[in-house]
C-alpha positions in Angstrom: -31.7 -47.2 27.1 -29.4 -44.3 26.6 -26.2 -44.0 28.8 -25.7 -40.1 28.7 -27.6 -36.9 27.9 -25.5 -36.4 24.7 -26.6 -39.9 23.5 -30.2 -38.9 24.0 -29.7 -35.8 21.9 -28.1 -37.9 19.1 -31.1 -40.2 19.0 -33.5 -37.3 18.8 -31.4 -35.8 16.0 -31.6 -39.1 14.1 -35.4 -39.5 14.6 -36.7 -35.9 14.5 -33.9 -33.6 13.2 -36.3 -30.7 12.6 -37.9 -30.9 16.1 -37.2 -27.6 18.0 -34.7 -28.1 20.8 -33.7 -24.6 21.9 -35.4 -21.2 21.3 -33.0 -18.4 22.2 -33.7 -14.8 21.3 -34.0 -14.9 17.5 -32.4 -18.4 17.2 -34.5 -21.5 16.6 -32.2 -24.6 17.0 -33.5 -28.0 16.0 -32.2 -31.3 17.3 -30.4 -32.0 14.0 -28.5 -28.8 14.2 -27.8 -29.0 17.8 -26.2 -32.5 17.6 -24.2 -31.4 14.5 -22.8 -28.4 16.5 -22.1 -30.7 19.4 -20.3 -33.2 17.3 -18.3 -30.5 15.6 -17.2 -29.1 19.0 -16.3 -32.6 20.2 -14.2 -33.1 17.0 -12.5 -29.6 17.6 -11.7 -30.6 21.1 -10.2 -33.9 19.9 -8.1 -32.1 17.3 -7.0 -29.5 19.9 -5.7 -32.4 22.0 -8.1 -33.0 24.8 -7.6 -36.4 26.5 -10.2 -38.5 28.2 -10.9 -37.3 31.7 -9.3 -33.9 31.2 -11.3 -30.9 32.5 -13.0 -28.2 30.4 -14.5 -25.2 32.3 -17.7 -23.4 31.3 -17.4 -19.9 32.7 -20.3 -18.6 30.8 -23.8 -17.1 31.0 -26.9 -18.7 29.4 -26.6 -19.1 25.7 -26.7 -21.9 23.1 -22.9 -22.2 23.0 -23.0 -23.3 26.7 -25.1 -26.3 25.7 -23.0 -27.1 22.6 -19.7 -27.0 24.7 -21.3 -28.9 27.5 -22.5 -31.8 25.4 -19.5 -31.6 23.1 -17.0 -32.0 25.9 -18.9 -35.1 27.1 -18.8 -36.5 23.5 -15.0 -35.9 23.4 -14.5 -37.8 26.7 -13.8 -34.6 28.8 -15.2 -33.5 32.1 -17.1 -30.3 32.4 -16.3 -27.9 35.3 -19.2 -25.6 36.0 -18.2 -22.0 37.0 -20.6 -19.3 38.1 -20.0 -16.3 35.7 -20.3 -14.0 38.7 -17.2 -15.4 40.3 -14.1 -13.2 40.4 -10.4 -13.8 40.9 -10.4 -15.6 44.4 -13.2 -18.0 43.5 -11.9 -18.5 40.0 -8.3 -19.2 41.0 -9.5 -21.8 43.5 -11.8 -23.7 41.1 -9.6 -23.5 38.0 -6.5 -24.8 39.9 -8.4 -27.3 42.1 -9.9 -29.0 39.0 -6.8 -28.7 36.9 -8.7 -27.0 34.0 -7.0 -27.4 30.6 -9.5 -25.3 28.5 -12.0 -22.7 29.4 -15.1 -21.6 27.4 -16.0 -18.0 28.4 -16.9 -14.5 27.2 -14.8 -11.5 26.6 -15.5 -10.3 30.1 -14.7 -13.7 31.5 -11.3 -13.9 29.7 -10.4 -10.5 31.1 -11.2 -11.7 34.6 -8.9 -14.8 34.1 -6.1 -12.6 32.8 -4.5 -11.9 36.2 -4.6 -15.5 37.4 -1.9 -18.1 37.5 -3.4 -21.4 36.3 -0.5 -23.8 35.3 -2.8 -26.3 33.7 -4.8 -23.9 31.4 -3.7 -24.0 27.8 -6.4 -22.0 26.0 -9.5 -19.9 26.5 -12.3 -20.1 23.9 -14.3 -16.8 23.7 -17.9 -17.0 22.5 -18.5 -13.3 21.8 -15.2 -12.3 20.3 -14.9 -11.4 16.6 -11.2 -11.2 16.3 -8.9 -14.1 15.5 -6.7 -16.0 17.9 -4.5 -14.0 20.3 -2.7 -14.6 23.5 -3.3 -13.5 27.0 -1.9 -14.6 30.3 0.0 -17.8 29.7 -2.7 -19.3 27.4 -3.9 -18.9 23.8 -7.2 -17.0 23.2 -9.4 -18.5 20.4 -12.8 -17.3 19.2 -15.5 -19.9 19.3 -15.9 -19.7 15.5 -12.2 -20.4 15.0 -12.2 -23.2 17.5 -15.1 -24.9 15.7 -13.1 -24.7 12.4 -10.5 -26.9 13.9 -12.8 -29.9 13.7 -11.8 -32.7 11.4 -14.7 -34.5 9.6 -13.0 -37.8 9.9 -12.5 -37.4 13.7 -13.9 -40.5 15.5 -16.5 -39.9 18.2 -17.5 -42.5 20.9 -20.4 -42.1 23.2 -19.4 -41.8 27.0 -19.9 -44.9 29.1 -22.1 -45.2 32.2 -19.2 -44.9 34.6 -17.3 -42.1 32.8 -17.0 -38.9 34.8 -19.3 -36.2 33.4 -19.0 -33.0 35.4 -17.6 -31.4 38.6 -20.0 -29.0 40.3 -18.5 -26.9 43.1 -20.5 -26.6 46.3 -21.4 -23.2 47.6 -18.6 -23.3 50.1 -20.4 -21.8 53.1 -17.8 -23.4 55.4 -14.3 -23.2 54.0 -13.3 -23.5 50.4 -15.9 -25.1 48.0 -15.4 -28.7 47.1 -15.9 -30.2 43.6 -18.6 -32.9 43.4 -17.8 -35.4 40.7 -20.9 -36.8 38.9 -20.8 -39.7 36.5 -22.9 -40.0 33.4 -25.0 -42.8 35.1 -25.8 -40.4 37.9 -27.1 -37.8 35.5 -29.2 -40.4 33.6 -30.6 -42.1 36.6 -31.7 -38.8 38.2 -33.4 -37.3 35.1 -35.1 -40.6 34.4 -36.7 -40.5 37.8 -37.5 -36.8 37.6 -39.1 -36.9 34.1 -41.3 -39.8 35.2 -42.4 -38.1 38.4 -43.3 -34.8 36.7 -44.9 -36.4 33.6 -42.4 -34.7 31.3 -42.8 -35.6 27.6 -41.5 -34.5 24.2 -44.5 -32.3 23.9 -43.4 -30.0 26.8 -42.0 -26.5 26.4 -39.9 -25.2 29.3 -39.4 -21.5 30.0 -35.8 -21.6 31.5 -34.4 -18.5 33.1 -32.3 -20.2 35.8 -28.5 -20.1 35.2 -27.0 -23.1 33.5 -23.9 -23.3 35.6 -26.2 -24.5 38.5 -27.7 -28.0 39.0 -31.3 -26.6 39.0 -31.0 -24.9 35.5 -28.7 -27.5 33.8 -29.3 -30.9 35.4 -33.0 -30.4 35.9 -34.2 -27.9 33.3 -31.8 -28.5 30.3 -31.3 -32.2 31.0 -35.0 -33.0 31.2 -35.7 -31.1 28.0 -32.9 -32.8 26.0 -33.5 -36.2 27.5 -37.1 -36.3 26.5 -36.7 -34.5 23.2 -38.7 -31.5 24.4 -38.2 -27.7 23.8 -36.6 -25.1 25.9 -37.2 -21.3 25.7 -33.8 -20.2 27.1 -33.3 -16.7 28.4 -30.0 -15.1 29.6 -31.4 -14.3 33.0 -34.6 -13.9 35.0 -36.8 -10.9 34.6 -40.3 -11.0 36.0 -41.8 -8.6 33.5 -40.2 -10.6 30.6 -41.4 -13.9 32.0 -45.0 -12.8 32.2 -44.8 -11.3 28.7 -43.5 -14.6 27.4 -46.2 -16.6 29.2 -48.8 -14.3 27.6 -47.4 -14.6 24.1 -46.5 -18.3 24.0 -49.4 -20.6 25.1 -47.3 -23.6 24.3 -45.1 -23.2 27.4 -46.0 -25.9 29.8 -43.2 -25.8 32.5 -41.5 -23.1 34.6 -38.8 -23.7 37.2 -37.7 -21.1 39.6 -36.5 -20.2 43.1 -38.6 -18.5 45.8 -37.2 -15.1 45.0 -38.4 -15.4 41.4 -41.9 -16.4 42.5 -42.1 -13.4 44.9 -41.2 -11.1 41.9 -43.7 -12.8 39.6 -46.4 -12.2 42.2 -45.4 -8.5 42.4 -45.3 -8.1 38.6 -48.7 -9.9 38.2 -50.2 -7.2 40.3 -49.1 -4.7 37.7 -49.9 -6.4 34.4 -52.2 -9.2 35.5 -52.0 -13.0 35.3 -51.6 -14.6 31.8 -54.7 -16.4 30.6 -52.5 -19.4 29.5 -50.3 -20.8 32.3 -47.7 -23.7 32.4 -49.1 -27.0 33.7 -46.3 -27.1 36.3 -44.5 -24.5 38.4 -41.5 -26.0 40.3 -39.5 -24.3 43.1 -36.2 -25.3 44.7 -32.7 -24.2 45.6 -34.0 -22.3 48.7 -37.0 -22.8 51.1 -40.3 -21.8 49.8 -42.3 -20.2 52.6 -45.9 -21.4 53.3 -47.0 -17.7 52.9 -45.5 -17.4 49.4 -46.9 -20.8 48.5 -50.4 -19.7 49.5 -50.1 -16.2 47.9 -49.0 -17.7 44.6 -51.8 -20.3 44.6 -54.4 -17.6 45.4 -53.1 -15.3 42.6 -52.2 -17.7 39.9 -54.7 -20.5 40.6 -51.9 -23.1 40.8 -49.9 -24.7 43.6 -46.2 -24.6 43.2 -44.4 -28.1 43.4 -41.5 -27.8 45.8 -38.6 -30.2 45.6 -35.3 -30.7 47.3 -31.9 -31.3 45.8 -28.2 -30.5 46.0 -25.1 -30.5 43.8 -23.9 -33.8 45.1 -27.2 -35.7 44.4 -29.1 -33.5 41.9 -32.8 -34.0 42.9 -33.8 -36.1 46.0 -37.3 -35.4 47.1 -40.4 -34.0 45.4 -44.0 -33.1 46.2 -46.4 -35.2 44.0 -47.5 -34.3 40.6 -50.8 -35.7 41.3 -52.0 -35.4 44.9 -51.4 -32.9 47.7 -48.5 -30.4 47.3 -48.1 -29.6 50.9 -46.9 -26.2 51.9 -43.6 -26.1 53.7 -42.6 -29.6 52.7 -40.5 -31.1 49.9 -42.4 -34.4 49.5 -41.0 -37.8 49.2 -38.1 -39.6 47.4 -38.2 -39.7 43.6 -38.7 -43.2 42.1 -35.8 -45.5 42.7 -34.3 -43.3 45.4 -34.3 -43.5 49.1 -34.3 -41.1 52.1 -34.2 -41.3 55.8 -33.7 -39.2 59.0 -31.0 -40.1 61.5 -29.9 -38.9 64.9 -27.0 -36.5 64.4 -24.9 -38.2 67.1 -25.8 -41.9 67.0 -26.5 -41.9 63.2 -29.5 -44.3 63.9 -32.7 -43.9 62.0 -35.4 -41.8 63.6 -39.2 -42.4 63.5 -41.7 -40.0 61.9 -42.0 -36.6 63.5 -38.5 -36.4 65.0 -35.8 -34.0 63.6 -32.5 -35.3 62.5 -30.1 -35.2 59.6 -31.5 -36.3 56.2 -29.5 -39.0 54.4 -29.9 -40.0 50.8 -29.2 -43.2 48.9 -29.6 -44.2 45.2 -28.0 -44.4 41.7 -28.1 -40.5 41.5 -25.7 -39.9 44.3 -22.3 -38.5 43.2 -19.0 -40.5 43.0 -17.2 -38.3 45.6 -15.4 -35.0 46.1 -12.7 -34.2 43.5 -9.3 -35.0 44.9 -10.8 -35.1 48.4 -10.9 -38.7 49.7 -11.0 -37.4 53.3 -14.1 -35.3 52.6 -15.7 -38.2 50.6 -15.2 -40.7 53.3 -16.7 -38.3 55.9 -19.7 -37.6 53.7 -20.8 -41.3 53.4 -22.1 -43.7 56.1 -20.6 -47.2 56.0 -23.8 -48.6 54.3 -23.7 -46.1 51.4 -26.0 -43.4 52.8 -24.9 -39.8 51.8 -25.0 -37.3 54.7 -26.6 -34.2 53.3 -26.0 -31.9 56.3 -29.6 -30.9 56.1 -31.9 -31.2 59.1 -35.5 -32.3 58.8 -38.3 -34.7 59.6 -40.9 -36.7 57.9 -44.6 -37.1 58.6 -46.5 -40.3 59.1 -47.6 -40.2 55.5 -44.1 -39.6 54.1 -43.8 -35.9 53.5 -40.3 -34.5 54.4 -39.8 -31.0 55.9 -36.4 -29.3 55.9 -35.7 -27.4 59.0 -32.3 -26.0 58.1 -28.6 -26.9 57.8 -27.1 -29.0 60.6 -24.5 -26.2 61.2 -27.3 -23.6 61.4 -29.0 -25.3 64.3 -29.2 -22.9 67.3 -28.9 -24.3 70.8 -30.1 -21.8 73.2 -30.3 -22.6 76.9 -30.1 -26.3 76.1 -33.0 -26.2 73.7 -32.8 -26.8 69.9 -34.1 -24.0 67.8 -34.6 -24.6 64.1 -34.4 -21.3 62.1 -36.9 -22.3 59.4 -39.6 -22.6 62.0 -39.1 -19.1 63.3 -38.7 -17.6 59.9 -42.0 -19.1 58.7 -43.8 -17.4 61.6 -42.1 -14.0 61.1 -42.9 -14.0 57.3 -46.6 -14.2 58.1 -46.4 -10.8 59.8 -47.7 -8.1 57.5 -44.7 -5.8 58.0 -42.1 -8.4 57.3 -41.0 -9.0 53.7 -38.3 -11.5 54.5 -36.6 -13.0 57.5 -33.4 -14.9 58.3 -32.9 -16.4 61.7 -29.3 -17.0 63.1 -27.6 -17.9 66.3 -25.1 -15.5 67.9 -22.9 -16.2 70.9 -24.5 -15.5 74.3 -22.8 -15.6 77.6 -26.0 -16.8 79.4 -27.7 -19.0 76.9 -24.8 -20.2 74.8 -26.5 -18.9 71.7 -29.2 -16.3 71.3 -31.8 -16.4 68.6 -31.5 -13.3 66.3 -33.9 -12.4 63.6 -32.6 -10.4 60.6 -35.6 -8.6 58.9 -36.2 -7.0 55.7 -39.3 -4.8 56.4 -42.1 -4.2 54.0 -41.5 -0.9 52.3 -42.8 2.1 54.4 -43.8 -0.2 57.2 -41.0 -0.4 59.8 -42.3 -2.8 62.5 -41.7 -2.4 66.2 -39.0 -5.0 67.3 -40.9 -5.7 70.6 -44.1 -6.3 68.6 -42.3 -8.9 66.4 -40.8 -10.7 69.4 -44.3 -10.8 71.0 -45.7 -12.0 67.7 -43.4 -15.0 67.8 -43.9 -15.7 71.5 -47.6 -16.1 70.9 -47.1 -18.7 68.2 -44.0 -20.5 69.4 -42.5 -21.8 72.6 -40.9 -18.9 74.4 -37.4 -20.2 74.1 -37.7 -20.0 70.2 -38.6 -16.3 70.1 -35.9 -13.9 68.8 -34.0 -12.0 71.6 -32.8 -9.5 69.1 -34.2 -8.0 65.9 -31.9 -6.5 63.2 -33.3 -4.6 60.2 -31.6 -4.6 56.9 -32.5 -3.4 53.4 -31.6 -6.8 51.8 -30.3 -10.2 52.8 -27.1 -11.5 51.2 -27.8 -14.2 48.6 -25.9 -16.4 46.3 -26.6 -16.5 42.5 -29.7 -18.8 43.0 -31.2 -16.7 45.7 -30.1 -18.8 48.7 -29.6 -16.7 51.8 -25.9 -16.7 52.9 -26.4 -16.9 56.7 -22.6 -17.3 57.5 -22.2 -13.8 56.1 -24.9 -12.5 58.4 -23.3 -14.2 61.4 -19.9 -12.7 60.6 -21.3 -9.2 60.1 -23.3 -9.2 63.3 -20.5 -10.7 65.4 -18.4 -7.6 64.6 -21.1 -5.1 65.3 
């Protein structure tokens, strides 16, 4: 049994060095070459002076150097800090200083963004796309990736990380206050990917088309981890483009897996109407990171002839629940716990477990659950129940046959006139209306009801619906107290990098209107 993802890569490199690991643009990287680069980066880190447990930030878009630096940091005993390449000075300053980053791997553009910041712990920035030699900027040294790799000493000793060694810090989306760093250990990563690859029948013969960003759990800790853990192959792209994806699926019949978020699937559907559906399709399409509406689920199945497997996860726990690989993939649900993991629904006030059919907060327990929030013992203590269950902050319920349904975040629950209104339920109804492209339901203060239900709608192009008609549409399909009392039309909903709707931004905007 391996104890880390980098150990799995080493084993594959020893057993099948020529086996393809990463296909990126015109590069074909085998497992032998990948591990050699990883070991060289680890030796360079050691020669540079990294100490066990020190933090190395990856502020970088999708490219092979990301994978090399990620695994190389682990092999050198460092802790990776994942940073969204879209972040700018405010977010960057918080994460870099909160994590106490010593070294940052980034691009020329990323280095420029860091320039104006004050980061006392940062000693050097390694730039992957720079051709010049070392320079200085800010209060730290600038080094090209090539020059940094040349610092490696061939006699440098390398030791595989242990189970309980810290592996990475992933910052939560921070929808309430400053984002917190979730610290995951190597055993958390291995436990989760072991369960996931078993549940999804992932083998070394699979080939994944990966367009998700590697700074995020979905792209890195599902897509890349699964590939490297099993010795499979990944076709890595810098970013998602629907036309590009369909073109790759048409030209590469060996692709067996595709992972995406609902927005990607909506765009794939639209693109398929233009250029048709490929004759060869992956054996598995997986969706996560944001709710997949039943309407989109059905539309995709009808067009592509396959049902999407929806799952549920989060930064602190990676993957928690999954629809079955074999069996019913039920629209609107996220299935049951992965092998070796547990889930339950509890009353948000008493914290007592609830029976099937009742809505409460979902709690998770298992070897995949993170160690705690970085330098936040208060937040860590608050996040865990005394018996070890992690409080996800997500509301949901489970059916008699064990399928879980997410109804929204606990903080997004709307209490109107004393009644609980779950936004997801209203959104799913609205998105079945032919004139509604997307819907986000929020609660706004109301002097009479405490909160009123407000629907923010992106209309279908050239089909502006009548607000009264949409309210009546909901009233016919839901209890009257759940219908929106106000309809707001927008051209687009605010989203984060993974396509998740940022409802707190909508609340703030509409409060000031």
